[in-house]
Backbone bond lengths (Angstrom), bond angles and torsions (degrees), N, CA, C in turn:
res aa  C-N    CA-C-N  psi(-1)  N-CA   C-N-CA  omega(-1)  CA-C   N-CA-C  phi
1 M - - - 1.469 - - 1.509 110.59 -
2 K 1.303 116.58 -31.47 1.522 120.41 175.95 1.414 110.48 -65.62
3 K 1.332 123.73 -31.95 1.514 127.53 179.09 1.445 106.99 -72.38
4 L 1.359 119.07 -34.51 1.397 123.64 -170.29 1.599 110.32 -73.88
5 K 1.327 115.86 -42.88 1.511 121.59 -173.90 1.559 114.86 -53.60
6 P 1.278 118.68 -48.30 1.454 119.33 177.74 1.517 115.64 -61.25
7 A 1.333 115.81 -39.25 1.489 120.60 178.44 1.509 112.34 -68.73
8 I 1.323 118.37 -40.83 1.382 121.15 175.41 1.593 113.39 -63.41
9 A 1.306 116.81 -41.18 1.411 124.12 178.64 1.509 110.78 -56.15
10 I 1.424 114.46 -48.58 1.429 120.93 177.40 1.481 114.75 -62.60
11 I 1.209 122.62 -44.23 1.447 134.75 175.59 1.536 108.89 -54.79
12 I 1.371 117.33 -53.37 1.429 118.75 177.49 1.559 112.77 -63.14
13 F 1.380 116.60 -41.67 1.450 119.03 -176.24 1.532 109.16 -60.16
14 I 1.349 116.61 -46.73 1.449 123.11 179.57 1.531 116.67 -60.53
15 M 1.339 113.96 -39.77 1.487 122.56 -171.90 1.636 104.81 -78.77
16 F 1.250 121.56 -36.47 1.436 118.96 -170.94 1.580 113.73 -115.40
17 S 1.238 117.08 10.79 1.434 121.95 -178.82 1.537 107.05 -75.02
18 N 1.388 114.91 147.34 1.562 116.22 -175.75 1.523 107.85 -90.48
19 I 1.249 112.98 79.17 1.624 117.50 176.05 1.407 108.95 -76.20
20 T 1.202 123.89 125.28 1.504 126.85 -175.80 1.560 113.15 -82.19
21 V 1.377 115.49 59.57 1.470 120.84 173.01 1.550 100.53 -135.67
22 L 1.378 110.80 160.34 1.443 118.28 176.24 1.455 108.95 -66.27
23 S 1.325 114.84 142.77 1.443 120.34 -176.11 1.594 112.15 -153.83
24 Q 1.356 114.84 165.81 1.440 119.68 175.24 1.496 107.72 -130.73
25 T 1.258 120.87 145.09 1.496 122.36 -178.90 1.552 109.50 -134.87
26 G 1.261 119.16 157.55 1.437 123.74 179.11 1.461 113.58 -169.55
27 I 1.274 112.94 -177.03 1.537 121.43 176.49 1.554 108.18 -120.32
28 K 1.290 119.74 150.99 1.460 119.93 174.86 1.547 112.93 -147.55
29 G 1.160 116.97 160.90 1.516 124.57 177.30 1.436 115.04 -164.89
30 G 1.359 116.83 155.08 1.480 118.76 -173.57 1.532 109.70 -177.41
31 V 1.314 113.20 -150.40 1.502 120.44 179.60 1.535 108.07 -127.38
32 N 1.447 108.62 157.65 1.502 119.74 177.54 1.488 106.23 -118.51
33 L 1.274 118.98 140.23 1.449 125.85 163.58 1.513 107.72 -110.56
34 S 1.300 117.69 107.13 1.466 123.58 -177.44 1.350 118.31 -123.54
35 N 1.364 123.39 161.80 1.443 130.53 169.71 1.453 110.45 -161.83
36 Y 1.284 111.15 168.57 1.442 121.54 177.47 1.538 115.11 -85.58
37 Y 1.249 124.49 151.58 1.414 123.07 169.98 1.622 111.48 -144.54
38 G 1.312 115.48 155.19 1.475 115.76 -172.11 1.513 109.61 129.09
39 N 1.371 114.25 168.32 1.465 116.87 175.06 1.331 120.44 -59.77
40 G 1.398 114.33 -37.47 1.471 118.03 178.52 1.452 118.09 -69.18
41 A 1.346 110.99 -25.84 1.476 115.49 179.46 1.443 119.04 -66.45
42 N 1.365 118.06 -23.84 1.464 121.52 -179.32 1.574 114.53 -117.35
43 D 1.356 115.76 11.22 1.433 119.81 175.52 1.534 113.58 -74.97
44 G 1.315 111.22 163.95 1.415 113.42 178.67 1.578 117.72 73.62
45 G 1.282 112.35 7.04 1.476 115.60 -179.35 1.543 115.03 76.07
46 N 1.326 115.47 14.81 1.464 111.98 178.78 1.533 112.66 -93.10
47 E 1.195 113.97 159.04 1.524 123.26 -177.70 1.652 106.77 -114.45
48 H 1.293 110.34 145.26 1.362 117.66 -178.59 1.474 114.44 -119.32
49 D 1.398 121.47 130.04 1.433 123.90 -179.55 1.483 106.05 -115.13
50 T 1.311 114.87 161.92 1.547 123.06 178.07 1.485 113.60 -68.06
51 F 1.362 114.71 135.48 1.423 122.12 -172.74 1.532 105.14 -104.66
52 L 1.423 116.86 133.68 1.421 117.44 -178.90 1.619 104.37 -104.78
53 G 1.413 106.97 120.40 1.545 113.38 173.47 1.488 114.22 -126.60
54 V 1.243 114.25 -175.60 1.473 115.98 -179.63 1.566 110.15 -117.55
55 N 1.366 114.56 167.25 1.486 122.62 171.13 1.466 111.66 -143.58
56 L 1.422 112.87 148.42 1.406 116.38 -178.34 1.530 107.32 -153.20
57 G 1.330 117.25 132.22 1.463 118.60 -174.03 1.411 116.15 -167.05
58 Y 1.349 116.79 179.72 1.493 125.68 -176.64 1.575 106.88 -120.18
59 F 1.271 123.78 137.68 1.428 124.99 173.80 1.452 116.54 -126.57
60 K 1.360 112.62 159.84 1.537 115.67 177.79 1.521 100.92 -145.53
61 D 1.489 114.07 134.13 1.431 121.81 171.82 1.475 109.44 -111.48
62 W 1.325 120.79 132.56 1.494 124.10 171.28 1.481 106.54 -100.18
63 Y 1.301 117.54 127.67 1.522 122.58 177.69 1.559 107.35 -66.87
64 L 1.196 114.10 142.72 1.608 119.26 -177.78 1.644 96.90 -116.27
65 G 1.306 114.36 114.61 1.417 124.25 -177.59 1.492 114.02 88.39
66 K 1.266 119.24 178.72 1.353 123.23 174.99 1.572 118.48 -72.72
67 V 1.250 117.51 129.81 1.545 120.62 -177.37 1.489 108.36 -120.59
68 T 1.407 119.25 120.77 1.408 117.50 175.76 1.503 110.53 -117.54
69 S 1.271 125.15 172.68 1.425 128.99 -172.40 1.589 110.87 -66.07
70 D 1.359 118.58 -26.95 1.404 123.44 178.82 1.470 116.25 -93.31
71 K 1.314 114.98 1.28 1.523 117.99 -178.53 1.488 110.81 -79.15
72 K 1.393 114.72 133.04 1.586 115.94 -175.18 1.411 107.14 -85.32
73 Y 1.291 124.83 -32.22 1.486 122.41 -173.24 1.568 108.58 -136.15
74 F 1.367 115.26 154.33 1.517 121.33 170.31 1.364 106.66 -164.25
75 F 1.365 114.31 171.63 1.395 125.13 179.09 1.536 109.37 -109.66
76 S 1.366 116.89 156.01 1.437 114.98 170.88 1.602 105.57 -150.70
77 L 1.302 114.84 162.89 1.536 126.41 175.33 1.521 104.95 -100.16
78 G 1.265 115.08 118.85 1.487 114.87 178.48 1.526 110.93 -115.70
79 F 1.436 110.54 147.92 1.512 118.54 -175.67 1.478 102.73 -137.66
80 E 1.306 117.47 140.58 1.500 122.84 176.28 1.478 108.31 -136.49
81 T 1.391 110.97 158.03 1.492 122.37 166.21 1.464 107.11 -124.92
82 N 1.327 122.40 122.04 1.417 126.45 -170.85 1.575 107.81 -131.84
83 I 1.274 114.89 139.89 1.554 119.03 158.03 1.499 106.35 -94.40
84 S 1.352 120.48 129.11 1.473 120.88 -173.23 1.508 103.53 -144.35
85 V 1.401 112.83 144.32 1.507 118.47 -179.28 1.471 104.87 -117.06
86 K 1.313 116.97 127.42 1.470 122.86 -173.83 1.578 110.04 -142.93
87 G 1.362 119.02 151.79 1.382 118.45 -177.02 1.546 109.85 176.30
88 S 1.292 110.67 -143.41 1.505 119.20 -179.73 1.573 113.37 -160.91
89 V 1.213 122.85 146.89 1.433 131.36 171.78 1.563 106.65 -84.42
90 I 1.324 121.74 109.00 1.460 119.62 -179.15 1.529 111.04 -101.33
91 R 1.238 109.73 124.09 1.504 122.33 -171.22 1.569 113.42 -95.03
92 N 1.288 117.42 143.01 1.508 120.25 171.55 1.574 115.88 58.83
93 I 1.298 111.51 49.52 1.388 116.50 171.66 1.458 114.74 -82.05
94 I 1.386 118.36 116.47 1.439 121.62 -166.25 1.645 109.19 -92.92
95 T 1.288 112.57 131.52 1.499 120.70 176.33 1.604 104.18 -113.48
96 Y 1.450 110.29 128.58 1.508 114.28 -175.80 1.520 101.77 -102.21
97 S 1.402 114.44 156.68 1.372 123.51 173.17 1.490 115.40 -67.99
98 E 1.275 124.71 139.79 1.459 127.71 178.88 1.510 108.76 -65.37
99 T 1.314 114.54 -43.40 1.453 117.62 -170.08 1.660 110.84 -83.47
100 N 1.304 113.17 -15.25 1.457 115.80 174.77 1.523 107.17 -141.58
101 P 1.327 123.30 99.77 1.324 121.90 -174.35 1.570 117.37 -66.69
102 N 1.279 118.69 -14.45 1.345 127.11 175.18 1.581 116.96 -85.11
103 E 1.287 112.29 -10.92 1.472 121.04 179.29 1.578 111.63 -91.53
104 I 1.309 115.13 128.94 1.411 120.33 177.33 1.538 108.03 -86.24
105 W 1.278 114.30 115.35 1.578 115.55 179.20 1.366 116.35 -89.49
106 D 1.445 118.18 -27.87 1.367 115.77 177.65 1.547 108.43 -159.45
107 I 1.258 119.49 151.24 1.549 126.99 170.06 1.497 104.84 -123.39
108 S 1.356 115.39 123.10 1.380 123.75 -178.30 1.632 118.17 -132.25
109 D 1.292 110.87 159.99 1.456 114.98 -176.54 1.600 101.45 -114.42
110 R 1.428 114.06 144.09 1.389 113.90 -176.97 1.538 104.80 -140.41
111 K 1.396 116.31 152.87 1.393 122.32 164.81 1.548 106.21 -97.86
112 K 1.262 115.01 133.06 1.453 120.56 177.46 1.594 106.82 -130.40
113 F 1.309 112.43 103.35 1.411 119.12 -175.48 1.543 117.54 -134.71
114 I 1.346 119.95 162.82 1.349 129.35 -170.43 1.443 113.71 -120.58
115 Y 1.318 128.37 134.11 1.475 124.91 167.66 1.636 103.96 -96.89
116 Y 1.263 106.05 127.71 1.543 115.32 -172.40 1.563 110.25 -117.88
117 L 1.276 113.02 147.45 1.491 119.81 168.11 1.543 100.54 -102.20
118 E 1.331 115.59 116.61 1.489 123.50 -175.60 1.512 113.16 -111.33
119 S 1.300 114.33 137.61 1.555 121.21 176.00 1.424 113.08 -129.63
120 P 1.383 119.13 83.41 1.441 121.29 176.43 1.514 111.30 -75.10
121 L 1.405 115.17 145.42 1.484 125.75 170.83 1.361 106.35 -123.39
122 L 1.371 119.45 122.32 1.413 127.08 -164.58 1.507 110.46 -132.71
123 I 1.375 117.54 142.63 1.465 126.41 168.89 1.511 102.43 -102.56
124 K 1.349 114.52 121.37 1.515 118.26 -178.14 1.575 109.29 -114.16
125 F 1.289 117.50 143.86 1.393 127.55 163.00 1.506 113.48 -110.71
126 H 1.456 115.59 116.87 1.352 121.81 -175.92 1.529 110.30 -105.35
127 Y 1.319 121.12 136.35 1.483 130.27 174.37 1.433 111.71 -126.58
128 S 1.311 119.92 121.28 1.504 126.48 174.89 1.501 107.68 -98.18
129 A 1.363 115.46 104.02 1.500 121.54 177.24 1.648 111.22 -71.20
130 F 1.358 113.19 -35.70 1.463 116.28 179.22 1.522 102.82 -157.54
131 Q 1.317 111.28 170.03 1.485 121.57 -178.48 1.500 111.55 -52.59
132 D 1.357 120.07 128.21 1.420 135.31 173.12 1.511 110.44 72.23
133 F 1.311 120.42 8.78 1.496 127.05 171.83 1.488 111.98 -114.78
134 Q 1.348 115.57 135.82 1.443 116.46 179.85 1.368 108.36 -150.48
135 A 1.366 117.26 139.36 1.505 124.87 171.40 1.481 114.30 -108.58
136 Q 1.227 120.28 157.16 1.376 120.54 179.72 1.606 113.92 -152.43
137 V 1.244 115.62 142.80 1.529 119.66 174.38 1.593 106.61 -122.75
138 Y 1.258 116.10 149.09 1.441 119.47 -176.72 1.538 113.94 -149.68
139 L 1.230 115.89 156.58 1.437 126.96 -179.83 1.618 102.83 -134.99
140 G 1.411 109.78 156.36 1.422 110.04 173.29 1.647 112.40 167.16
141 G 1.232 118.09 -165.09 1.491 121.72 179.60 1.515 109.02 -129.80
142 M 1.320 119.42 162.27 1.392 126.98 -178.86 1.403 115.82 -136.43
143 L 1.357 127.04 125.16 1.474 126.54 166.61 1.512 105.64 -89.97
144 S 1.332 113.54 141.61 1.477 120.50 177.83 1.558 103.64 -134.08
145 L 1.415 109.45 134.33 1.504 118.38 175.67 1.496 107.58 -116.11
146 A 1.356 119.54 127.56 1.399 128.92 -179.74 1.500 108.68 -73.64
147 I 1.258 114.97 118.96 1.449 122.49 179.87 1.521 109.70 -94.44
148 V 1.254 116.77 -57.34 1.480 121.90 179.28 1.609 109.54 -141.84
149 D 1.303 113.58 138.07 1.537 116.07 174.65 1.506 107.75 -117.37
150 V 1.206 114.60 141.18 1.521 131.35 -171.41 1.461 114.19 -123.37
151 T 1.382 117.63 130.47 1.435 123.04 167.20 1.479 106.78 -122.33
152 K 1.324 110.96 117.70 1.528 115.88 174.07 1.534 113.81 -123.67
153 T 1.214 115.31 125.73 1.621 124.71 177.96 1.538 106.45 -75.91
154 I 1.402 113.12 127.57 1.374 113.76 -176.60 1.530 107.46 -120.30
155 K 1.347 122.32 0.43 1.431 124.37 -174.76 1.426 112.70 -160.22
156 H 1.336 128.66 130.74 1.410 128.96 169.21 1.556 112.17 -126.76
157 S 1.349 114.64 140.44 1.528 115.58 171.58 1.508 111.25 -82.08
158 N 1.268 119.76 -17.55 1.456 124.13 175.25 1.490 114.36 -109.54
159 P 1.293 120.44 98.20 1.512 123.56 -178.43 1.496 115.88 -44.83
160 A 1.331 113.74 -30.83 1.500 116.98 -174.65 1.580 113.66 -83.14
161 Y 1.225 109.98 -16.34 1.490 114.88 -177.04 1.417 116.27 -52.69
162 S 1.337 116.81 -47.75 1.509 122.21 -176.41 1.518 112.85 -59.58
163 F 1.339 116.46 -15.33 1.498 121.64 -176.10 1.530 106.72 -108.07
164 N 1.310 125.68 4.43 1.456 122.66 -179.26 1.521 104.52 -125.73
165 N 1.358 113.59 116.19 1.360 118.35 -171.41 1.553 110.32 -93.25
166 T 1.365 119.13 0.69 1.420 117.70 179.91 1.549 111.99 -84.74
167 H 1.306 120.84 -12.59 1.466 121.51 176.57 1.570 107.38 -97.68
168 F 1.261 114.60 97.71 1.432 122.04 -167.36 1.523 112.32 -125.06
169 F 1.341 121.70 -11.33 1.451 121.72 -172.23 1.502 110.35 -83.29
170 F 1.313 118.87 123.77 1.451 126.31 -173.80 1.522 107.64 -112.88
171 S 1.359 117.54 138.66 1.415 126.27 -175.13 1.544 105.93 -79.61
172 S 1.264 120.91 -15.00 1.450 123.39 -173.56 1.627 110.80 -62.92
173 T 1.403 117.27 130.55 1.373 120.02 -179.64 1.464 115.36 -83.61
174 L 1.283 118.52 -6.12 1.506 121.03 175.58 1.493 111.36 -68.46
175 G 1.469 111.65 130.14 1.360 116.82 179.34 1.582 114.93 -63.98
176 E 1.308 116.89 157.60 1.374 121.51 -177.78 1.529 114.75 -66.59
177 S 1.452 116.14 -38.90 1.402 116.48 178.29 1.538 111.19 -117.27
178 P 1.250 112.99 132.99 1.578 117.34 179.09 1.480 115.34 -73.21
179 S 1.331 117.54 159.70 1.473 120.14 167.87 1.489 111.70 -53.11
180 F 1.325 119.48 141.78 1.404 126.28 -178.58 1.509 111.20 -67.94
181 T 1.355 117.16 -32.70 1.453 119.05 178.94 1.516 112.47 -126.33
182 D 1.414 122.14 158.84 1.298 131.04 178.58 1.487 108.85 -144.81
183 F 1.301 116.92 147.73 1.413 122.56 178.98 1.593 109.19 -131.10
184 S 1.355 110.88 128.22 1.530 114.84 -173.71 1.538 111.38 -125.78
185 V 1.282 118.79 149.96 1.440 123.27 165.86 1.541 108.37 -90.95
186 I 1.400 114.23 142.07 1.455 113.96 -174.59 1.589 106.66 -127.78
187 S 1.250 117.88 144.63 1.404 120.74 162.09 1.642 108.36 -141.86
188 G 1.404 110.73 150.05 1.421 112.97 -173.33 1.526 110.35 -162.65
189 F 1.382 111.54 175.38 1.445 120.73 -176.88 1.455 101.84 -144.27
190 G 1.446 113.99 142.65 1.447 119.14 177.14 1.516 114.43 -149.11
191 V 1.260 118.84 160.92 1.453 122.71 175.49 1.603 106.06 -133.09
192 S 1.367 109.07 151.26 1.491 113.54 175.18 1.556 109.08 -141.55
193 Y 1.312 113.23 144.80 1.417 121.13 178.11 1.551 109.81 -133.34
194 K 1.424 108.15 115.29 1.465 116.00 -170.14 1.492 111.52 61.87
195 K 1.380 118.50 -109.54 1.492 123.24 179.44 1.556 112.07 -107.72
196 F 1.216 119.21 4.01 1.440 116.47 179.80 1.531 112.80 -111.26
197 I 1.275 111.24 148.53 1.464 124.96 -170.11 1.499 117.40 -129.96
198 L 1.407 118.10 136.54 1.396 124.54 175.44 1.576 109.56 -127.71
199 D 1.314 114.08 129.06 1.437 116.71 -175.80 1.527 108.02 -131.60
200 I 1.363 113.78 159.09 1.497 120.23 167.93 1.580 101.42 -142.78
201 R 1.362 114.35 137.45 1.445 119.05 -174.00 1.521 109.31 -147.22
202 Y 1.306 115.23 151.74 1.431 120.60 -179.21 1.505 105.00 -124.01
203 A 1.385 120.02 137.48 1.391 125.00 -177.37 1.570 104.25 -137.59
204 K 1.342 107.97 132.40 1.675 119.19 -179.67 1.491 103.91 -115.75
205 G 1.244 117.24 119.31 1.395 121.67 169.05 1.541 116.27 -71.40
206 L 1.393 114.38 134.33 1.438 117.13 -177.76 1.489 113.77 -101.34
207 I 1.296 118.17 -6.18 1.563 123.07 -175.27 1.508 106.80 -111.45
208 K 1.312 117.44 143.21 1.360 125.88 177.48 1.609 108.94 -77.18
209 I 1.255 111.63 101.91 1.498 117.03 177.44 1.477 117.39 -70.63
210 Y 1.464 111.95 -32.56 1.430 123.94 173.71 1.572 102.91 -123.10
211 P 1.371 118.43 166.86 1.505 115.77 175.21 1.445 116.79 -59.58
212 E 1.392 116.89 119.88 1.451 120.05 -179.30 1.528 111.16 68.44
213 T 1.190 125.84 14.13 1.424 129.94 -173.70 1.586 113.78 -129.51
214 S 1.257 120.60 130.42 1.359 128.18 177.52 1.664 111.89 -125.90
215 L 1.235 111.40 178.06 1.591 113.42 -172.86 1.504 109.90 -131.33
216 Y 1.295 116.22 135.55 1.434 118.71 173.69 1.641 110.15 -129.40
217 S 1.281 118.12 165.54 1.343 120.50 -171.37 1.483 115.85 -158.80
218 I 1.321 118.32 145.10 1.482 123.26 167.59 1.462 110.66 -114.55
219 S 1.253 120.82 125.45 1.470 123.28 -174.37 1.596 113.90 -120.82
220 F 1.236 117.83 146.87 1.401 125.93 -173.28 1.599 109.38 -128.48
221 P 1.401 114.88 72.19 1.466 118.86 -179.43 1.673 113.22 -80.93
222 T 1.163 117.22 144.52 1.405 118.15 166.72 1.567 105.75 -124.17
223 G 1.346 116.80 154.64 1.402 122.28 -174.39 1.456 118.54 -151.05
224 Y 1.355 112.72 -177.64 1.508 119.96 -177.24 1.466 108.10 -143.25
225 F 1.357 115.50 127.49 1.532 117.73 178.10 1.599 107.14 -73.60
226 L 1.316 108.24 135.76 1.630 113.80 173.92 1.375 104.77 -94.50
227 S 1.371 121.70 -24.63 1.543 123.13 179.25 1.552 101.95 -154.61
228 K 1.378 104.74 143.04 1.571 108.90 -176.18 1.600 105.08 -153.71
């Protein structure tokens, strides 16, 4: 928690400081399609499927340079604060019997996911094709802080397994606790009409959140301008 407090304070200061430049603010939310990648993600014979999570946040764009009503294009610096859920569905996790190490007691599927506090910083290029319609592309980076990590079993081959706590050894190589921080590179494209926004973005994690394992995601947020 001591690590989390300074990061939260910086995020709040940037988001709500009265910087005397033109800006636009809004809220957005949507879904994430995420998964793990790396050597650790596929070790032990496990398979990984895409995990469906959600995202919700607040954004603020500061215009770079002079922006007029008749200007077709301009740049902005965008900052966001999001709560986002990302992870993976891990298939075929093998549990061995304690009395006979060669006996497979259960094969299960699990959802392993993390609630993140995310802070993307983006350089955006905006283009207005016609009145009230705007397209944008952007690049940037994102700092993510792990708030809660969750492991949820969704399928057992042995119906008795969920009632027997002695069979606990899992062949999955993913560590039980993820890294507290992750940093990702982001690219994306979006369109807006009047006060409504639709985005698609790709984020690739550069930090190993588990041994030899990183995270990537494709997100589909929609939003609404509170001021523009």
